[in-house]
BASE-472280 format. One line per field, with one value per residue (C-alpha): residue number from 1; residue in one letter; y negated, x negated, z negated. Coordinates in pm, 1 decimal, always signed. Layout:
<rs>
num <- NUM/...
residu <- a/...
v <- Y/...
u <- X/...
w <- Z/...
</rs>
This chain:
<rs>
num <- 1/2/3/4/5/6/7/8/9/10/11/12/13/14/15/16/17/18/19/20/21/22/23/24/25/26/27/28/29/30/31/32/33/34/35/36/37/38/39/40/41/42/43/44/45/46/47/48/49/50/51/52/53/54/55/56/57/58/59/60/61/62/63/64/65/66/67/68/69/70/71/72/73/74/75/76/77/78/79/80/81/82/83/84/85/86/87/88/89/90/91/92/93/94/95/96/97/98/99/100/101/102/103/104/105/106/107/108/109/110/111/112/113/114/115/116/117/118/119/120/121/122/123/124/125/126/127/128/129/130/131/132/133/134/135/136/137/138/139/140/141/142/143/144/145/146/147/148/149/150/151/152/153/154/155/156/157/158/159/160/161/162/163/164/165/166/167/168/169/170/171/172/173/174/175/176/177/178/179/180/181/182/183/184/185/186/187/188/189/190/191/192/193/194/195/196/197/198/199/200/201/202/203/204/205/206/207/208/209/210/211/212/213/214/215/216/217/218/219/220/221/222/223/224/225/226/227/228/229/230/231/232/233/234/235/236/237/238/239/240/241/242/243/244/245/246
residu <- x/x/x/x/x/x/x/x/x/x/x/x/x/x/x/x/x/x/x/x/x/x/x/x/x/x/x/x/x/x/x/x/x/x/x/x/x/x/x/x/x/x/x/x/x/x/x/x/x/x/x/x/x/x/x/x/x/x/x/x/x/x/x/x/x/x/x/x/x/x/x/x/x/x/x/x/x/x/x/x/x/x/x/x/x/x/x/x/x/x/x/x/x/x/x/x/x/x/x/x/x/x/x/x/x/x/x/x/x/x/x/x/x/x/x/x/x/x/x/x/x/x/x/x/x/x/x/x/x/x/x/x/x/x/x/x/x/x/x/x/x/x/x/x/x/x/x/x/x/x/x/x/x/x/x/x/x/x/x/x/x/x/x/x/x/x/x/x/x/x/x/x/x/x/x/x/x/x/x/x/x/x/x/x/x/x/x/x/x/x/x/x/x/x/x/x/x/x/x/x/x/x/x/x/x/x/x/x/x/x/x/x/x/x/x/x/x/x/x/x/x/x/x/x/x/x/x/x/x/x/x/x/x/x/x/x/x/x/x/x/x/x/x/x/x/x
v <- -10352.0/-10459.6/-10336.5/-10530.7/-10390.3/-10363.5/-10137.3/-9910.5/-9872.0/-9782.8/-9515.0/-9359.8/-9335.8/-9179.4/-8915.7/-8838.6/-8804.3/-8561.1/-8353.9/-8337.6/-8234.4/-7963.9/-7836.7/-7816.8/-7627.7/-7372.3/-7328.9/-7273.6/-7018.1/-6822.4/-6825.8/-6689.3/-6395.5/-6281.1/-6028.1/-6162.4/-6117.1/-5869.1/-5898.2/-5577.4/-5439.7/-5400.8/-5024.9/-4881.8/-4731.8/-4354.2/-4161.9/-3815.2/-3817.7/-3689.0/-3369.8/-3423.3/-3411.9/-3094.6/-3104.6/-3182.1/-2859.2/-2648.6/-2511.1/-2355.9/-1988.2/-1896.6/-1563.0/-1632.1/-1572.3/-1226.1/-1157.4/-1272.5/-1020.6/-741.6/-825.5/-830.8/-491.3/-340.3/-466.4/-302.1/+26.3/+22.7/-48.0/+279.0/+471.9/+644.5/+761.0/+844.5/+522.4/+258.6/-101.2/-288.9/-606.9/-654.5/-1008.2/-1133.5/-784.9/-598.1/-217.0/+1.0/+377.1/+622.0/+992.5/+1220.0/+1366.1/+1022.0/+946.6/+1273.7/+1639.7/+1879.5/+1883.4/+1615.3/+1259.3/+1152.2/+950.8/+1114.3/+920.6/+825.2/+701.7/+483.3/+326.8/+255.9/+102.2/-108.6/-250.2/-302.4/-483.5/-727.3/-825.1/-827.6/-1032.7/-1290.4/-1359.4/-1362.7/-1700.9/-1602.7/-1266.3/-1228.5/-860.6/-540.7/-224.3/+110.4/+417.3/+779.2/+1020.8/+1398.1/+1661.4/+1919.6/+2213.4/+2328.1/+2247.7/+2600.2/+2605.7/+2288.6/+2456.9/+2136.8/+1979.6/+2227.4/+2078.9/+1738.5/+1846.4/+2069.8/+1985.0/+2228.4/+2302.1/+2094.9/+1787.1/+1859.2/+1665.3/+1367.1/+1383.6/+1416.7/+1124.4/+907.2/+982.3/+911.1/+575.8/+480.1/+587.2/+351.2/+74.1/+114.0/+115.9/-212.5/-370.0/-242.4/-377.6/-713.7/-747.5/-628.4/-750.7/-1006.4/-1367.4/-1523.9/-1609.7/-1800.2/-2114.6/-2104.8/-2098.5/-1767.3/-1436.5/-1259.1/-907.9/-992.5/-1207.2/-930.0/-655.7/-839.2/-830.8/-458.9/-204.9/+170.1/+421.1/+786.1/+877.5/+1251.2/+1389.3/+1144.2/+916.4/+1135.5/+971.4/+1260.2/+1320.4/+1586.0/+1784.5/+1742.0/+1987.8/+1784.3/+1707.9/+1347.0/+1301.3/+1327.8/+974.7/+651.5/+350.6/+1.3/-287.5/-639.8/-883.8/-1238.1/-1542.1/-1679.4/-1889.0/-2088.3/-2237.0/-2091.6/-2265.9/-2313.1/-2154.7/-2398.7
u <- -3156.7/-2952.1/-3030.2/-2965.5/-2673.4/-2897.6/-3136.6/-2849.1/-2729.2/-3075.4/-3110.7/-2775.8/-2884.8/-3211.0/-3027.2/-2789.4/-3077.9/-3254.8/-2935.7/-2897.7/-3260.5/-3220.1/-2896.5/-3058.6/-3350.8/-3115.0/-2925.6/-3248.3/-3375.7/-3049.0/-3051.7/-3404.6/-3313.2/-3021.2/-3096.3/-3074.0/-2741.7/-2777.4/-2507.2/-2303.5/-2354.3/-2047.6/-1975.3/-2014.5/-1684.3/-1696.0/-1511.2/-1491.3/-1598.6/-1340.4/-1428.9/-1545.0/-1277.1/-1265.7/-1467.7/-1243.1/-1152.1/-1190.2/-948.8/-982.8/-895.4/-674.4/-533.8/-185.6/-336.5/-443.6/-96.1/+54.7/-149.9/-60.3/+309.4/+291.8/+121.5/+365.9/+655.6/+498.8/+460.5/+820.5/+950.5/+790.2/+922.2/+587.2/+417.2/+84.1/-79.3/-55.0/-160.8/-270.6/-460.1/-744.6/-875.8/-983.5/-967.1/-685.5/-711.0/-540.0/-564.1/-469.5/-434.4/-626.2/-321.2/-190.8/-494.2/-671.5/-620.2/-807.8/-1184.5/-1155.3/-1280.0/-1090.2/-783.8/-450.0/-174.1/-4.6/-335.8/-398.7/-53.9/-92.5/-436.5/-311.1/-38.8/-292.0/-532.1/-261.3/-207.0/-571.2/-710.7/-440.9/-638.8/-969.7/-1087.3/-1011.0/-1189.5/-1551.7/-1584.0/-1384.6/-1532.2/-1414.2/-1494.2/-1444.0/-1384.1/-1357.7/-1283.6/-1534.3/-1412.9/-1683.0/-1595.2/-1677.1/-1385.2/-1501.9/-1701.9/-1702.4/-1938.2/-2210.8/-2220.1/-2329.6/-2675.9/-2853.0/-2645.6/-2603.9/-2265.0/-2324.2/-2351.9/-2057.1/-1805.5/-2038.2/-2086.9/-1714.8/-1626.2/-1889.3/-1761.5/-1404.0/-1500.1/-1676.0/-1371.9/-1152.0/-1408.3/-1415.8/-1036.6/-1008.6/-1268.4/-1097.7/-759.3/-909.2/-1050.1/-744.8/-439.4/-506.9/-505.6/-645.0/-1012.7/-1291.8/-1443.9/-1508.3/-1884.2/-1865.5/-1859.3/-1542.7/-1680.7/-2002.0/-1823.7/-1583.9/-1844.1/-2040.6/-1737.5/-1670.5/-1870.0/-1822.4/-1966.0/-1907.2/-1886.5/-1830.6/-1694.4/-1886.1/-1586.5/-1277.8/-942.6/-848.9/-1169.8/-1006.0/-911.8/-1195.0/-1028.1/-708.4/-635.1/-557.0/-930.7/-961.1/-877.6/-980.5/-1001.2/-1015.5/-1109.0/-1051.1/-1278.4/-1143.2/-1368.2/-1322.5/-1351.0/-1494.0/-1417.5/-1317.9/-1298.9/-955.1/-934.9/-892.7
w <- -8089.2/-7793.6/-7434.6/-7124.8/-6918.2/-6617.4/-6804.8/-6911.8/-6554.0/-6436.0/-6701.6/-6600.4/-6237.5/-6342.0/-6549.5/-6263.4/-6021.7/-6256.8/-6281.6/-5902.9/-5859.3/-6121.8/-5962.4/-5618.4/-5766.5/-5923.9/-5596.7/-5403.4/-5654.1/-5647.2/-5268.8/-5252.2/-5477.9/-5251.4/-4975.3/-4624.3/-4449.0/-4162.2/-3898.8/-3853.0/-3500.6/-3285.1/-3250.1/-2900.4/-2780.4/-2734.8/-2462.4/-2312.5/-1948.1/-1702.0/-1520.0/-1164.1/-900.5/-690.1/-371.6/-72.8/+103.4/-213.2/-470.3/-813.2/-829.1/-1124.0/-1247.8/-1098.5/-753.4/-869.9/-1005.9/-677.8/-480.0/-722.1/-694.7/-315.2/-302.6/-550.1/-340.9/-36.1/-224.2/-348.4/-0.5/+109.9/-188.0/-226.8/-542.0/-386.9/-493.9/-763.2/-815.0/-1126.4/-1213.4/-1459.8/-1507.7/-1165.5/-1011.2/-840.4/-822.8/-560.5/-614.0/-338.8/-405.8/-172.0/+5.5/+106.8/+323.1/+407.4/+466.3/+243.5/+307.8/+575.9/+583.6/+893.9/+800.9/+873.9/+1049.4/+724.7/+585.7/+890.1/+856.6/+483.8/+526.8/+815.4/+589.5/+313.7/+547.3/+655.3/+293.5/+181.3/+467.3/+402.8/+82.6/+267.6/+138.6/-221.2/-221.5/-322.5/-234.7/-190.0/-336.7/-196.5/-405.6/-310.2/-600.8/-635.1/-897.0/-1020.6/-811.6/-569.2/-210.5/-95.6/+145.0/+317.3/+586.4/+787.8/+534.1/+620.8/+971.0/+839.1/+737.0/+494.2/+186.3/-102.3/-256.1/-574.9/-352.0/-126.1/-333.4/-344.0/+30.7/+97.8/-129.8/+40.5/+391.6/+284.9/+135.2/+458.0/+663.7/+463.3/+503.5/+881.9/+900.9/+711.3/+938.1/+1252.2/+1145.8/+1055.1/+1406.3/+1594.0/+1411.7/+1141.0/+1263.9/+943.7/+989.3/+814.3/+959.1/+1334.6/+1278.4/+1092.1/+1272.1/+1156.1/+1158.6/+975.7/+717.8/+623.0/+645.6/+376.2/+148.8/+193.7/-6.1/+30.2/-217.3/-304.8/-672.8/-639.9/-968.6/-1192.0/-1264.8/-1315.6/-1367.2/-1597.2/-1797.7/-2014.1/-1704.2/-1449.6/-1209.7/-1192.8/-823.5/-918.5/-962.8/-585.7/-484.8/-314.2/-542.5/-390.0/-620.8/-492.7/-674.5/-662.1/-683.2/-1031.5/-1214.4/-926.2/-591.0/-259.3/+73.7/+219.3/+565.3/+852.5
</rs>
């Protein structure tokens, strides 16, 4: 049976249309089965914040400042050629140790002439670091020998012999404290801010205490005369900030 050419063309278009519909259906089904595409977020840049800038008029105290003070004091000691005291640094502290005979006569708490001169030199150096120093601790020390020959101690009150060394070491520490204060007022030009009273500011930094024989330098020989001493510890501010003097 023969078909008209027009009928054949129509059938071809119908077949092609069915194929296109079927193909679109397959594409739609495949698309529905795929998970949705989630856009990848842009990563936030990370950074380490810079430390805050130092406050104007302030500086950071570092160990080299401590070493500088120690070196200056050692140079002063060597220039005198004396062995009656020594200097050493420990962290943010500088220690100055004077033997008894360099500052005082036996049983006395009044500074001798040599002691006044040495403390005057020391004060000139220390108060030059005034803005860097947190406090200065002055300790008087003794050995374990009873101070029976120190008759002058009996005039200071009703104090028994076991306490004489403690009393003597306390008075000596206070004598050193007063000398440093006196020199700071008379001779040292360096000063804190104008609004601060010089004497009160430095008095707050100075601490005087007597230890008696409780902290011997030679613990294996408590009667060693080297245990009778004055020990000054300069505590620097650190780590932290100190105001620069005007």
